[in-house]
N, C-alpha and C positions, 0 to 999 in steps of 0.2 A: 748704545741704543737701547734704552729702557722701555718697558711696557711692550705693546704690540709692535714688533719689528716692522711689519708691513705698513704701518701707519706713516712711515717717513718716506715710502717709495713714491717717487715723483710720477705724475701722469705723463710727463714728457719722456723722451727716450734718449738719454745721453749716451755717448759712446765711451765716456770715462766716468767711473764711479770710484770714489775714495771715501771709505768709512773707516777711519782710524780711531782706536780707543772708543768704540761705540757700543760696548757691552753686547755685541752680537754673539749668540751661542750656536746658531745654526745657519748654514748657507741655504739650506733647502727651504727655509721659511721666507727667504728674500725673493721678491718678484723681479727677476732680472730679465731684461728684454734680450732677444736673440741677436740684436745688432751690436751688443756690447763688445768693445775692443780692449779696454783696460779695466781691471777690477782689483782694487787695493783694499784688503781687509786686515791690514797689519794691526797687531796688538788688540785682539779681541779674545773671545773664550770659545773658539771653534775647536771641536774635537774630532770632526770627521769631514773629509772632502766629499761632498755630495751635492746634488742639485745643479750640476753644471752641464749636463748632457745636451742641453739645447743651445749652449753658447758656442756654436761652431765657428764664429767669427773672432773669438777671443784670441788676442795676441800676447797680452801681458797679464799675469796673475801673481799677486802678492798675498800670500797667506802667512807671512812671517810673524813670529811672536804670538803664536796661538798654542793650542794643546793637542795638536795633531800627532797621532802615533803611527799611522799607516799612510803610505802614498797610494791613493786609490781614486776612483771617480774621475779619471782624466781621459778615458778612452775616446771620447768624442771630440777632444780638443786637438784636432789634427793640424791646425794652423798656429798653435801656441808657440811663441818665440822665446818668451822670458818667463821663468817659473822660479819664485822665491819661496822656499819653505824653511828658511833659517829660523833658529830659535824655537824649535818645536820639541817633540818627544819621540822622534823617529829613530828606530834601531836598525832598520833594514831598507836598502834601496830596492824599490820594486815599482811596478805599475807604470813604466815609462814607454812601453813598446810602441804605442801609437803616436808618440810625439816626434814625428819625422822632421818637423820644421823647427824644433827647439834648438836655439843657439846658445842660450845662457841659463844655467841651472845653479841655484844657490841652496845648498843643503848644510851650510855651516851652523855650528852651535846646536847640534842635536846629540844623539847617543849612538850614532851609527858605528857598527862593527863590521857589518856585512854589506859590501857594495857590489855583489854579484849581479844585481839588477841592471848595472851599467852595461852588461853584455847585450841587453836588449837594444842598445843604441849603437851597436857595432855595424860597420859596413858603409857602403856608399850612399845608402838610402837615408842617412841621418845627417844632421847639420850641427851637432853640438860643438861649439868652439870655446866656451868658457865654463869652467866648473869650479865651484867653491865648496871645499869639504873641511876647512879648518874648524877646530873646536869639536872634534868627534873622537871616537875610540878605535880607529882603524889601527890594527897591530901588525898584520902580516904583509910584508912587502910582496911576497909571491902572489898572495891572494889579490892584492890591490892591482898589481901590474896585469895579471891575467884578466881582471875585470874591466880594465880601462884601455888596454892596448889596442882593441879594435875600434875605438872611437877615433877614426882616422882624420876627422876634421878638427879635433881638439888642438887649440893653440895656447890657451892659458889655463893652468891648473894650480890650484892653491890648496895645500894641506896644512900650512901653518901661516898665521898672520896675527898681528897685534898680540904676540906672545902666547897665542892659543894654537896648539897644533894637534897632532895625533901621535900615538905611540910609535907608529911606523917611521916617523921623522927622525927618531933616535937610532934607528937600525943602521949599522955600518953599511956604507955604500948606497944609502937611500937615494940621494940626489943623482949620482952617476947612473944608478940602476934605472931610475925612471926615465931620465933623458936618453939613455941608450936604447931602451925599449920603445920609446916614442920619438922617432926622428923628426916628426912634424911639429912637435911641441916647441913653442917659442919662449914661453915664460913659465917658470916653476916657482911658486912661493914668492912671487914679486920680483924675481931676478931672471934676466935673459940667460942664454947659454954661455955668455962670456963672464957671468957673475955680476953684471952691472944691474943696478936697480932699473926696472922697466917702468915706462910711463903707464899710468892707469888706463886701461882699455875700457873706458866706460862712457858711452854717449848719453848716459842718463835715461836710456830707453825711451826716447821720444816716441809716443804712439803714432803709428801710421807713417813714420819716417821712411821706412823701406818702400812704401807705396809712392811717396813723393820722388824718391831717387829713381825708381823704375820709370816713372813718368818723365823725368828729366833725361833719361838715357835714350829717348827717342831721337831720331836724326834731326828733328827741328828744334831741339832744346836750346841750342845757341848757334848764332851765326857770327862768323869772324870776318870782318872786312879789313883789307889792308890798303894802305896808301903810302906811296914813296915820297920822301922829302928830298928834293934835289940838293937843297942847301946842306942838309945834315947827313945825307946818304944813309939815313936810317929808315927802317920800316916800322910804321906805327900800326898797332893792331887795335881795332875798335870791336869790342865784344858786345853783341846784342843778345840779350838773354830773356826773351819773352816768357818762356816757360818757367824759368827760375823766378822771375818777378811775380808770376802768377802763384807759384808755390808759397813765396814769402807772404803775399797778400792773403792767401787762404789761411796760413798759420796765424797771421796777425789778427784776422777777423775772428778766429776761434776764441781769442782772449784767454784770460786765466780761467781755471776751473770755477764754476759758479758757487756762490755761497748757499747756505741752507735757505735763506730768505728768498733766494731767486729761484732755486730749482729743487732743493732738498736732495740733490744727488751727492752732495759732499758734506761730510760731518767730521771735521778735524778738531779735536780738543787739543789745545796747546799743551805740550808735555811739561811736567815739572822740571826743575833744574836737575834733579836726580835721574829722571827718566831720560832727559836729553843726554846726560853724561853716559848713562848705560848704553844708549843706542850708539853713541859715538865709539865707545869701546868695542861694541859688537859689530861695528861696521855697517849699521843700518842707517841709511840716508833719509833725511826728512823729505816730504814732498817737494818736487822741483818747482821753483818759482818760474812763472811764465816768461819773465824777461830773461832769466838764465837759459831756459830752454830755447828761446828765440835766438839768443846769442850763439848757442851751440849750433843751431840749425844754420845760421848765417855763415858760421865758420866752415861747416861741412859743405855748404853750397859754394863758398869761395874756393875751397880745395877742389871741388868738382869742376868749376870753371877753369881753374889753372890746369888741371889734367886734360881738359878738352882742348885748351889752347895749345898745349905742348904736343898733343897728338896731332892736331891739325897742322902745326908748323912742321912736324916731322914728315908729313906727307907732301909738303910743298918743295 
């Protein structure tokens, strides 16, 4: 984003903004509306997290591949669910104490040695389930365990991936020590407790998906009608899903993220072959195609219907 950064800000108020490789140097100079749900500023020149205090509705924040050295400026983001600060210049985990709704935190590919700030996420009042720390400089097993042991909702933890790890991963008894200290942890470094490769737990962070699911979970989200067939002596279940159909229609109507010519809220420069390869190595995913996101949503909704049917049958 060259020249006056504010010149590209749209007069409309999109809930999703994606400015990748846009030469942005300061978040504070961007005029971001308070209804923003998703903000992706991957691969810019941002050195400080600031200017976010009015974004109290923000759920997804991606500041990966910038020049950030401190985790700060997040105090007012009480509803933030996904935070990506990978590929920055961070040495210390800090500034997370107000992120009670945070479920996914990516701090991979930094220079982190001290993770004591994770203690701010200890207890029942926090929601962190997925934590990425591979590609850092964590060395002490005792320090790490004491910092993360109180994150009682944590299910997936990664300290080494794609050949990039931490010094602590080479400590004798590392894996057994972490798993023993955290009985609720299901996946460590991509492997479950039996040592089998675990399926990737990544729904691609579809914005507002959690709101849709909450909407579906009302008692009228689906109706199940049964009819008996005397000839086959089998029961047929007809599932009527008015709310699920409404959710899919809403998502389809949203369409893909608009282009610059339409709304100026998206500015994605196609990466070079070298950049794309680097991002693949670093585990950074490109923006999700709308059709892919729609397919994921449909699969999630199908699973939801199945669970509702099974629950209903069990009560009959």
